[in-house]
N, C-alpha and C positions, 0 to 999 in steps of 0.2 A: 504494500500499499504506500502511495505517495505521501510525503511529508507535505502538510498544508501551511503555507506561511502567509501571514497576514502582515500588511504594512500599514500603520496608523500615521496619517498627515494631519496635523491639528494646530489651531491657533485658539484664541479667546472665543471666536464666534463660530468655529465649525471644525469638525472633525470627519474626516474622510477614512473610510477603511477600505483597502484593496487586498485582494488574494493575489499570490503570486503569479507570475504569467503563465498563462494556458495558450496552447498553439491555436491561432485562428484559422479560419477556411484556406487563407493564402500562405499557411505555414509561419507566419509572424506570430511571436509571442507578445501579448498585450497583458497589462495589469486589468483584473477585472473588479470593479467597485462593488463591495458587498453591502455597505452600509454610508449613510450621509447623516450626521447627527449636527443640528444646528443649535446656536445660542444666540438667539436675537438680540440678546443684551450685551453682547459680547463687544460689540463696536460703538454702543450708544455712549453719548457725553454723559459724565456724572450728573450733569443739572437735569438730564432727561430721566436719570433713574431715581432721584431723590424727589419725592413730593413732600409740600409744606401745606398745612392748612391755612386757608385764607385769613389774613391778619395776624398770624403767629409770629412772621419775620418780615420787616421790610426788605425789599429788594437789595442785593449785595450785603446782607447781614449774616455774620456768621452763624452758623446753625449748631455747632457743637458736634457735628458728624465728621469724623476723620476724612481728609481728603481722599478720594478714590474709594472710600469703603464700600460704596454700593457696587461699583464696577469689579472691585476686588472679590466681594461676594457673590456675583454673578460668574466669575471665573472659577471660584471655589465649587460652586453648586454645579457648573458645567463639567468641571473635572471629576467630581463623583459621579455625574451621569455616564460619562466616557468610560470611568473605571467599572461600573456597575455592568455595562453592556459587554466590555471585553471579559469581565468574570463570568457573565451568564454564558456567553458564547464558547468560552474556555472549557466550562463545565459540560456544554453539549457536543465537545470535541470538534468544535468546527474549524479549529486550527492548531497546529501544533508548535509553531514558532512565531514570535512576534518581533516586529522591528517598529521602532516608535520615532517619529521625526516631529518635534512640536516646539513652537515659538516658546522662548525662555520663561516667559510670564505663566505659560500653562504646565511646562514640562516639569518644573519643580513640584507643582501640586499633583500631577498625576504619578510622579514616583512616590509621593507619600500616600496616594489613594488606591493604589495598585495592591491586590491581594497577593499574598506569597505565592499563591499557585500561577499566577500570571507572571509574576516577576523571574520565577523560575524558567519560563519558556522565553524570556526575553533574550533576543539574541542581539540587539543592538539599539541604542536610544541616543538621539542627538538633538542639541538644541539647534534646530534648524526650522524656519518658517517658510514652508513650502505649500501650506494649505491653501494659498491663494492662487496657484498654478491651477490652469484648466487640466481636465484629465491626459490630454496628449502630453502636456509639458511635464506632468507627474511621471507617465510612463517613460519618456525620454531622459528624464532626470536619473531614474533608476538605472536604466540601460546604459547611461554615460559614466555613472558613479559605481556601479555595483556590479 
């Protein structure tokens, strides 16, 4: 039975998961996307994430909320969501080996949130933000670098 490898490319707003190349009808191998997880708050501005009650604070006043706390919380929640997805898929034996490429802001949180079982099958992890690449460029990136 062939070993199934998953490649995760992620940033604060999106995590795409690809399976190792499979030969297409033309004989060329291409990554196959198996999941696309989104965090709509990942690219939002802090002011858009924090709401205030009318009349409670004047415009421009300090609210006591640590700067970037809402966006930081959004990334933490997304990290846990990605980690749960990977744990569930690992439990279902959907992959045998994992490679993780994530923006630095997310990578540290994912390292913390991934289960021991998922960590054991982790073959590679890099703080590389390629989640914004389209599918063809992700495929070319891995053909050129690996």
